[in-house]
N, C-alpha and C positions, 0 to 999 in steps of 0.2 A: 504496500500501496504506500510506503514513504517511498518506492522506487519508481511509484506513478506518483504522486505528490510532483516529483523534484522534476520527473519528465512534462508534468505540463508546465511548469511553471520558466521549465528551460522554453521550452516552445510557445510560450506568453513571452518573456522576456526578449527572445532571436526579434519574436513576430514585434514590437515594443520597439525595441532599435532599426529595425527596417523602417521605421516610420519618424524615429525620433537624428535619424543623421541627416538626412535627406532634408527634414524640416528647418533642421539647425541651422545647415548650411542654406537654406533659401531666404531662411530670413535674415541671416546675416549678409547673407552679398544680393540678394534681390529685393525684399519685400523691403527692410530696412535703408529708408533714402539715402546718409552716408555711408554704408557699406556698399549697397550701388555705385554711390561717387564713385568713392575709391576703387571699385573694379573696373570705372571707368575710365577713372586716372592712368592704370597698370595698361589699360588696352589702346588711350587713347600715346603712349609709350612705341606698340608696336607700330612699325614702317608699313606695314599694308593699310593701319587704320591711316596711318600720317597719307599715301597714297592716295588711300582715296574723295579723302575729307582732302585734297588739293583738288583734285578735279573736280571736287561738285563746288568747291567755291569756285575756280578758275571757270565751268560752267553757268556759275552768277551772274561771277564779273560781268564775262561776255556778251551776255544777257543785257546786264543794266547798262553798262559802255554804250550796248546796240540803240537801248532806248533813251539815252542820254544824247545820241548824234555822233557820236563817235567810231571810226573803226581803228579798234586799237587789235596787234596782234595779238591772241589767247595766249602765246609762250612768251611774251611780259607777263601777263596777268600770271600764269600760272608759275615763275619763276618765283614771282609775290609769295603765290599760294606756299608754294612746296617752302621752299623758307620760313616761311610762318608758321605750320605744322610739323616741322620739323627744332621747332627753337622752344628753348625752356617756359614757354608761355603756355600753348598749346595741349599740353596733358590736363593742367587746370580747369583751363573753357569750356573742353569736351566735357570734362567732366560735369560743372555749372550748364551745356545744353541735355546732358545726359539727366539730368536734376529735372526739366524741366518734362523732358519724354517719363519719367520716373513720376511726376507730379501728374503730368496727364490720367495715366492709370488708375492709381490710385488713391489720388484724392478727386474730389469734384468740382476743386476751387481752378482747377485752368484747361482751359478750355479747347485746345490747339486743334481745327478743326477748317476746315473751309464746307464753303456754302455749300458742297454734294459731299459734306461727312466725312472725308478721303482725313488720313492721319499729319501733320504736317506740323512743322519749328521752324521757328524763327534762327535766325544764322546770323542775323547784323551784327551780335557780341561782338563776335568773329573780326568782324573789319574793323574796331577799333584798336586793332594791335597797329602800332607805327609804321611797321611795313608797307601796309595797307593802307594807311593813310597817306602815305606819302608819294604812292605809288600810283594810288588813285586822284594826288592833285598832279598827280606832273601830264594826267592826262585831264584835267580839268572836270575833273568828274564826281561829283560830291557824294558823298557815302550816307545810303540809304542809312532811315533810320528804322525800316524794318527787310528784311530780307525769308520770305518765309520757302520753305521748300517744304514740301510732300514725300512724308514716307512715305506712302501706298496707293499702291500703281489704280490701286481701286478703292470703292466705299467698299470695309469691312462693318460683315454680321455680324461681328464675333466682339471685336475690341470698339468700346468706348471711352470716353472719357467720366474715368471716377468707375471702369466696369470689376477694377483688382480693391476697391475701398473698402470690403469688408475682408476684403486678405491682410491688409496694412491691418484693420481695429485685430483681429483673431490670433493673427501670427505669427504674436509675441508669445497670447498666450499657450497655442497650441504648442510651439516649440518647447519652450520649459516644459509642458505638463508632462507631454513624452518624454524629453528628457529624466527627468523623478519619478513618471511612472518605470522607463525603466530599470533607472534605481535601488526601486521599490521592488520589484519584480526578478532583482538580480540578488537581491538580499534575501528574498524570500529560497529562493534556489540554493542558494547556500547555506542557508537555515533550515531547511527539511532533505538537502544531499543525506546522506550517508559520512559519506567522504569530502570534506574539505577539498583534497585535490582535486580527486574527478568533479571537479562540482564547478572548480573555478580551469579547469579544464575546459569545459566543454562551453564555461561563459566565451572563453576566449574562442572556441571551436563558431560560436553564434558569431561573434562580429569578421571570424573570415567568411563564412556563408553572407553576411553584409555588405563586408567589403564586393567580393566578388560579383555578388548578385548584383550592385550597384554598377557597376563595371558595364556589367550585361543589358543593365538596365539601359545605359546614356545611350549603349549603340541600337538599342531598339526605337529609343525614341527619337536618333535622328535624322530618320524616313518625315517625322512632324514635323521637328520645328524646318527643316528641308523646304515643306509647303509653307511654311508660316513666311520664309524666306523669301515665296514666290510673291509672296505680298507686295515686296519696298519692292524700291523702283531704283535704277541706272547705281552709281556710287554709290547710295544708302547702303545699298544688300549690301557691294563692298563691307562696309562699315557695319552693321548688324551681322553682318556670318561672322565679321574678330573676333567680335562684341562675342559673339557667340562660344566661338574657340574659345578669350580669354574665362568664359564662363563655367564650362567644360574643367577647363586644365585645371580652375579654380575647387572644383567638385570631384574629379578623381584626387588632387591632394587630399582631400579630407576622407577620400574614400581608403586611399595608401598609410593614412593616419590611423583606420578604423582596421584595413588590417595591420597593420604595423603594433596592433593592439591588442587583436586577437592573439597574432603568434607570442606576446610577450606575457601574455597569460593560460599559453596553452605549457606554455615553459616553464610557469612561475606552479600551478599548477602539478606538471612531473616531479619539479621540484620536491614541492610541499606532501606529495604523493610518496614520496621515498623517503623524506624522513621522516614520514606520518609509520610508514617502515620500518624502520631504520628504530626507532624510538619501541616500537610494537616489539620486537623482538629483543627490546634488549631487554625488556622487561617479562 
């Protein structure tokens, strides 16, 4: 009977851990605005993101120049855009732009949609960079107060302003609750098990299972991520894809830590079992 109870507690612990790890990661890196901005800052240092943003800014500046009656060589504006995206100021401003996107999704205080309902973002703060200001002045172009760029090709049926505000509201509670529940179930597993060493090893196996399942889950989810990325436009898609890549890399790190913790627990459980056996023989 005690074995059955320990087995049940172990299964429940494994299930709770499988929820707690991705929930904690999502809360820290996606739901939390500061965490998401940190992720965006890291992505802003990626050459792929810098190149895509330089191309998008160049495209918008060429349109701006044409609307102002100037025939500007795209190469000149591209040089200024590339210089800016490779500067130390870009990652922080890229993160600020992503904060606006985050607020669009997780709050109802930002309504960044055009008349047709397409998701859009204002890139004008990036034009405040001195290199852009000087370049535009050389061509007699006045920087616009707004530079709105659509992020999606078509109107999204699933994403609306504030669509995820309930996630932002309850996410912290859910992630903390999942971690607390996992800890309680792990302690109960140790309490009802006959052998503490074997129970520790079993908990380590739980972490190994969760870590491996997480890696497999990311691969399975890739097709759905690609489908969502296909709704974005042009260079913005390259930026979004790079952001997804950084998010996956961050989640992989969490899963690797889970695997490492699981391996350590298995080894610790083996040591405890061996010491327990030696002590029993000594008596």
